[in-house]
NUTISE-377344 format. One record per atom (N, C-alpha, C): x, y, z; residue in one letter. Coordinates in Angstrom, 2 decimals. Layout:
N
u->X, v->Y, w->Z, aa->A $
...
This chain:
92
u->54.61, v->46.56, w->-16.12, aa->M $
u->53.23, v->46.75, w->-15.30, aa->M $
u->52.54, v->45.93, w->-14.95, aa->M $
u->52.66, v->44.92, w->-13.93, aa->T $
u->51.98, v->44.06, w->-13.71, aa->T $
u->50.53, v->44.01, w->-13.68, aa->T $
u->50.04, v->42.98, w->-13.63, aa->T $
u->48.94, v->43.00, w->-13.59, aa->T $
u->48.22, v->41.54, w->-13.21, aa->T $
u->47.74, v->42.00, w->-11.55, aa->Q $
u->47.03, v->40.40, w->-10.93, aa->Q $
u->46.14, v->39.98, w->-11.34, aa->Q $
u->46.18, v->38.80, w->-11.17, aa->A $
u->44.48, v->37.52, w->-11.53, aa->A $
u->44.11, v->38.30, w->-11.07, aa->A $
u->41.82, v->38.26, w->-11.36, aa->P $
u->41.01, v->37.97, w->-10.58, aa->P $
u->41.62, v->37.55, w->-9.53, aa->P $
u->40.78, v->37.84, w->-8.25, aa->Q $
u->40.81, v->37.09, w->-6.77, aa->Q $
u->39.90, v->36.23, w->-7.66, aa->Q $
u->39.77, v->34.85, w->-6.67, aa->P $
u->38.03, v->34.01, w->-6.48, aa->P $
u->37.27, v->35.00, w->-5.41, aa->P $
u->36.05, v->34.88, w->-5.84, aa->P $
u->35.12, v->35.06, w->-4.38, aa->P $
u->35.58, v->34.08, w->-2.88, aa->P $
u->35.23, v->34.55, w->-1.99, aa->P $
u->34.71, v->34.05, w->-0.42, aa->P $
u->34.33, v->33.30, w->-1.20, aa->P $
u->34.76, v->32.51, w->0.26, aa->A $
u->33.83, v->31.31, w->-0.28, aa->A $
u->32.48, v->30.92, w->1.04, aa->A $
u->31.15, v->31.06, w->0.34, aa->S $
u->30.64, v->31.38, w->1.73, aa->S $
u->30.31, v->30.12, w->2.18, aa->S $
u->29.51, v->30.84, w->3.78, aa->Q $
u->29.48, v->29.66, w->5.37, aa->Q $
u->28.81, v->28.45, w->4.39, aa->Q $
u->28.43, v->27.41, w->4.71, aa->P $
u->27.53, v->26.66, w->4.04, aa->P $
u->26.81, v->26.99, w->5.82, aa->P $
u->25.14, v->27.45, w->5.46, aa->P $
u->24.01, v->26.97, w->6.59, aa->P $
u->24.29, v->26.65, w->7.82, aa->P $
u->24.24, v->27.18, w->8.96, aa->R $
u->23.92, v->26.31, w->10.26, aa->R $
u->22.31, v->25.14, w->10.67, aa->R $
u->23.22, v->24.50, w->10.20, aa->T $
u->21.80, v->22.90, w->10.37, aa->T $
u->21.38, v->23.31, w->11.92, aa->T $
u->20.07, v->22.64, w->12.77, aa->A $
u->19.90, v->22.58, w->13.92, aa->A $
u->20.47, v->22.05, w->14.87, aa->A $
u->22.16, v->21.31, w->14.70, aa->A $
u->22.39, v->20.44, w->15.86, aa->A $
u->23.31, v->21.55, w->16.13, aa->A $
u->23.82, v->22.50, w->14.82, aa->D $
u->24.67, v->23.52, w->15.13, aa->D $
u->24.25, v->24.81, w->16.12, aa->D $
u->23.08, v->24.96, w->15.79, aa->K $
u->22.29, v->26.08, w->16.79, aa->K $
u->21.98, v->25.68, w->18.10, aa->K $
u->21.44, v->24.77, w->17.77, aa->A $
u->21.09, v->23.33, w->19.36, aa->A $
u->23.06, v->24.24, w->20.20, aa->A $
u->23.55, v->23.86, w->20.10, aa->Q $
u->24.88, v->23.82, w->20.67, aa->Q $
u->25.51, v->25.29, w->20.82, aa->Q $
u->25.09, v->25.65, w->20.10, aa->R $
u->25.26, v->27.44, w->20.32, aa->R $
u->24.50, v->28.09, w->21.48, aa->R $
u->23.26, v->26.94, w->21.30, aa->S $
u->22.62, v->27.58, w->22.54, aa->S $
u->22.60, v->27.13, w->24.13, aa->S $
u->22.96, v->25.61, w->23.82, aa->R $
u->23.18, v->25.46, w->24.98, aa->R $
u->24.45, v->25.82, w->25.36, aa->R $
u->25.44, v->26.10, w->24.36, aa->M $
u->27.11, v->27.15, w->25.19, aa->M $
u->26.60, v->28.28, w->25.70, aa->M $
u->26.32, v->29.37, w->25.61, aa->I $
u->25.26, v->30.68, w->25.93, aa->I $
u->24.45, v->30.36, w->26.87, aa->I $
u->23.99, v->29.41, w->26.90, aa->G $
u->23.24, v->29.50, w->27.94, aa->G $
u->24.06, v->28.43, w->29.73, aa->G $
u->25.37, v->28.08, w->28.88, aa->A $
u->25.46, v->27.32, w->30.40, aa->A $
u->27.27, v->28.67, w->30.67, aa->A $
u->27.17, v->29.24, w->29.53, aa->I $
u->27.87, v->30.76, w->30.16, aa->I $
u->27.02, v->31.30, w->30.98, aa->I $
u->25.96, v->32.25, w->30.54, aa->V $
u->25.32, v->32.23, w->31.27, aa->V $
u->24.85, v->31.60, w->33.29, aa->V $
u->24.83, v->30.71, w->32.79, aa->I $
u->24.42, v->29.53, w->33.86, aa->I $
u->26.02, v->29.69, w->35.28, aa->I $
u->26.54, v->29.92, w->34.70, aa->A $
u->28.10, v->29.44, w->35.78, aa->A $
u->28.00, v->31.04, w->36.00, aa->A $
u->28.01, v->32.65, w->35.71, aa->V $
u->28.28, v->33.60, w->35.11, aa->V $
u->27.81, v->34.20, w->36.15, aa->V $
u->25.74, v->33.80, w->37.01, aa->V $
u->25.02, v->33.96, w->37.22, aa->V $
u->25.64, v->33.19, w->39.00, aa->V $
u->26.47, v->31.71, w->38.80, aa->A $
u->26.14, v->30.94, w->39.78, aa->A $
u->27.66, v->31.38, w->40.04, aa->A $
u->28.38, v->31.83, w->39.80, aa->I $
u->29.91, v->32.92, w->39.90, aa->I $
u->29.42, v->34.77, w->40.90, aa->I $
u->28.83, v->35.30, w->40.68, aa->W $
u->27.90, v->35.90, w->40.75, aa->W $
u->27.60, v->35.23, w->42.30, aa->W $
u->26.16, v->35.23, w->42.61, aa->F $
u->25.93, v->34.55, w->43.70, aa->F $
u->26.90, v->34.16, w->44.87, aa->F $
u->27.97, v->33.16, w->44.00, aa->I $
u->28.96, v->32.40, w->45.37, aa->I $
u->29.53, v->33.46, w->45.48, aa->I $
u->30.15, v->34.96, w->45.06, aa->L $
u->31.59, v->35.78, w->45.31, aa->L $
u->30.27, v->36.91, w->46.45, aa->L $
u->29.07, v->36.89, w->46.35, aa->A $
u->28.14, v->38.02, w->46.91, aa->A $
u->27.60, v->37.17, w->48.23, aa->A $
u->28.00, v->35.65, w->48.45, aa->N $
u->27.62, v->35.14, w->49.86, aa->N $
u->28.85, v->34.56, w->50.41, aa->N $
u->29.51, v->36.08, w->52.21, aa->T $
u->30.27, v->34.89, w->51.87, aa->T $
u->30.41, v->34.97, w->53.76, aa->T $
u->29.54, v->34.82, w->54.40, aa->R $
u->28.55, v->34.66, w->55.41, aa->R $
u->29.21, v->32.82, w->55.66, aa->R $
u->29.32, v->32.98, w->56.72, aa->K $
u->29.38, v->31.03, w->57.51, aa->K $
u->28.18, v->30.38, w->57.32, aa->K $
u->27.76, v->29.58, w->57.10, aa->A $
u->26.79, v->28.36, w->56.71, aa->A $
u->27.62, v->27.31, w->57.89, aa->A $
u->26.44, v->26.67, w->58.38, aa->S $
u->26.00, v->25.15, w->58.88, aa->S $
u->25.27, v->24.11, w->58.03, aa->S $
u->26.33, v->23.37, w->58.12, aa->I $
u->25.32, v->22.22, w->57.13, aa->I $
u->25.50, v->20.66, w->57.57, aa->I $
u->24.22, v->20.79, w->58.00, aa->T $
u->24.31, v->18.70, w->59.03, aa->T $
u->24.13, v->17.57, w->57.66, aa->T $
u->25.60, v->16.88, w->57.80, aa->F $
u->24.86, v->15.84, w->56.62, aa->F $
u->24.91, v->14.27, w->57.62, aa->F $
u->23.12, v->13.81, w->57.95, aa->W $
u->22.57, v->12.83, w->58.63, aa->W $
u->22.73, v->13.49, w->59.55, aa->W $
u->24.50, v->13.43, w->60.25, aa->I $
u->24.96, v->13.07, w->61.66, aa->I $
u->25.97, v->14.48, w->62.07, aa->I $
u->26.62, v->14.70, w->61.42, aa->V $
u->27.99, v->15.41, w->61.26, aa->V $
u->27.50, v->16.63, w->60.55, aa->V $
u->28.03, v->17.40, w->61.92, aa->T $
u->27.23, v->19.26, w->61.52, aa->T $
u->28.60, v->20.36, w->61.11, aa->T $
u->28.81, v->20.94, w->60.16, aa->V $
u->30.10, v->21.18, w->59.48, aa->V $
u->29.62, v->22.51, w->59.14, aa->V $
u->30.80, v->23.62, w->60.11, aa->T $
u->30.30, v->24.90, w->59.95, aa->T $
u->31.68, v->25.62, w->58.70, aa->T $
u->30.90, v->25.63, w->56.87, aa->S $
u->31.98, v->26.55, w->56.63, aa->S $
u->31.89, v->28.04, w->56.08, aa->S $
u->32.55, v->28.51, w->55.15, aa->P $
u->31.78, v->29.67, w->54.73, aa->P $
u->31.19, v->29.76, w->53.52, aa->P $
u->30.31, v->30.12, w->53.55, aa->M $
u->29.03, v->30.13, w->52.63, aa->M $
u->29.39, v->29.81, w->50.97, aa->M $
u->30.43, v->30.41, w->50.63, aa->W $
u->31.11, v->30.88, w->49.28, aa->W $
u->31.42, v->29.42, w->49.13, aa->W $
u->32.37, v->28.36, w->50.09, aa->L $
u->33.06, v->27.49, w->49.53, aa->L $
u->31.51, v->26.60, w->49.68, aa->L $
u->30.44, v->26.60, w->49.96, aa->T $
u->29.16, v->25.19, w->49.89, aa->T $
u->28.87, v->25.86, w->48.47, aa->T $
u->28.47, v->27.17, w->48.22, aa->L $
u->27.97, v->26.92, w->47.03, aa->L $
u->28.51, v->26.66, w->45.72, aa->L $
u->29.81, v->26.95, w->45.56, aa->A $
u->31.27, v->26.05, w->45.24, aa->A $
u->30.95, v->24.71, w->45.12, aa->A $
u->30.73, v->24.19, w->45.63, aa->G $
u->30.91, v->22.83, w->46.01, aa->G $
u->29.28, v->22.48, w->45.19, aa->G $
u->28.77, v->22.63, w->45.71, aa->T $
u->26.75, v->22.38, w->45.80, aa->T $
u->27.33, v->22.53, w->43.59, aa->T $
u->27.52, v->23.86, w->43.42, aa->F $
u->27.64, v->24.58, w->41.63, aa->F $
u->28.59, v->22.95, w->41.25, aa->F $
u->29.51, v->22.38, w->41.81, aa->L $
u->30.61, v->22.28, w->41.34, aa->L $
u->29.60, v->21.12, w->40.70, aa->L $
u->29.37, v->20.27, w->42.25, aa->A $
u->28.43, v->18.94, w->41.49, aa->A $
u->27.68, v->18.21, w->41.33, aa->A $
u->27.04, v->20.03, w->40.79, aa->G $
u->24.94, v->19.36, w->39.72, aa->G $
u->26.01, v->19.52, w->37.82, aa->G $
u->27.42, v->20.11, w->38.09, aa->M $
u->27.80, v->20.29, w->36.89, aa->M $
u->28.39, v->18.94, w->36.38, aa->M $
u->29.33, v->18.13, w->37.72, aa->L $
u->29.71, v->16.59, w->37.88, aa->L $
u->28.40, v->16.07, w->37.55, aa->L $
u->27.34, v->15.77, w->37.64, aa->T $
u->26.11, v->15.08, w->37.33, aa->T $
u->25.67, v->15.21, w->36.54, aa->T $
u->25.54, v->16.83, w->36.00, aa->S $
u->24.96, v->17.09, w->34.66, aa->S $
u->25.77, v->15.64, w->33.74, aa->S $
u->27.71, v->16.22, w->34.21, aa->L $
u->27.76, v->15.27, w->32.68, aa->L $
u->28.02, v->13.83, w->32.52, aa->L $
u->27.76, v->13.74, w->34.27, aa->L $
u->27.97, v->11.95, w->34.28, aa->L $
u->26.77, v->11.71, w->33.08, aa->L $
u->25.96, v->12.62, w->33.09, aa->L $
u->24.33, v->12.23, w->32.92, aa->L $
u->24.69, v->11.90, w->31.09, aa->L $
u->25.18, v->13.00, w->30.83, aa->T $
u->24.80, v->12.88, w->29.89, aa->T $
u->25.75, v->11.95, w->28.99, aa->T $
u->26.77, v->12.09, w->29.45, aa->R $
u->27.95, v->10.59, w->28.61, aa->R $
u->27.32, v->9.39, w->29.06, aa->R $
u->26.02, v->9.54, w->30.16, aa->T $
u->25.52, v->8.10, w->30.15, aa->T $
u->24.30, v->7.95, w->28.71, aa->T $
u->23.21, v->9.05, w->28.58, aa->R $
u->22.49, v->8.71, w->27.04, aa->R $
u->23.36, v->8.83, w->26.13, aa->R $
u->24.28, v->10.04, w->25.92, aa->T $
u->25.02, v->9.64, w->24.12, aa->T $
u->25.86, v->7.87, w->24.42, aa->T $
u->25.77, v->7.55, w->25.29, aa->R $
u->26.94, v->6.26, w->25.35, aa->R $
u->25.34, v->4.70, w->24.91, aa->R $
u->24.10, v->5.27, w->25.52, aa->K $
u->23.36, v->4.55, w->24.86, aa->K $
u->22.81, v->5.22, w->23.72, aa->K $
u->22.48, v->5.85, w->23.40, aa->R $
u->22.55, v->6.12, w->21.65, aa->R $
u->22.96, v->5.67, w->21.06, aa->R $
u->24.29, v->5.39, w->21.95, aa->Q $
u->25.47, v->4.67, w->19.96, aa->Q $
u->25.76, v->3.80, w->20.28, aa->Q $
u->25.20, v->2.78, w->21.03, aa->K $
u->24.78, v->1.95, w->21.28, aa->K $
u->23.46, v->0.45, w->20.32, aa->K $
u->23.10, v->1.85, w->20.49, aa->Q $
u->21.06, v->1.50, w->19.72, aa->Q $
u->21.47, v->0.22, w->18.09, aa->Q $
u->21.34, v->-0.24, w->18.36, aa->P $
u->21.09, v->-0.57, w->16.47, aa->P $
u->20.96, v->0.45, w->15.41, aa->P $
u->20.64, v->0.28, w->14.60, aa->Q $
u->19.87, v->1.28, w->13.61, aa->Q $
u->19.13, v->0.60, w->12.72, aa->Q $
């Protein structure tokens, strides 16, 4: 007859910090925005004429919307990277 040693209680998770909650909220918001944007892009399939100063281009609306969405994401990424770098360079 073998007896097992008592198992230690499972380690409790540390409480979430405000930064963890903020990061989770941003992630959920980004996912919601991406889903809505994809749905909107897929719902608009007609052709659209776009004028860039002098040149007029005709392309499918979904391509135009996808390009605009990606350009906005890239702009946001670049702005947040710049802001983060400025904070890191500041003397404390």
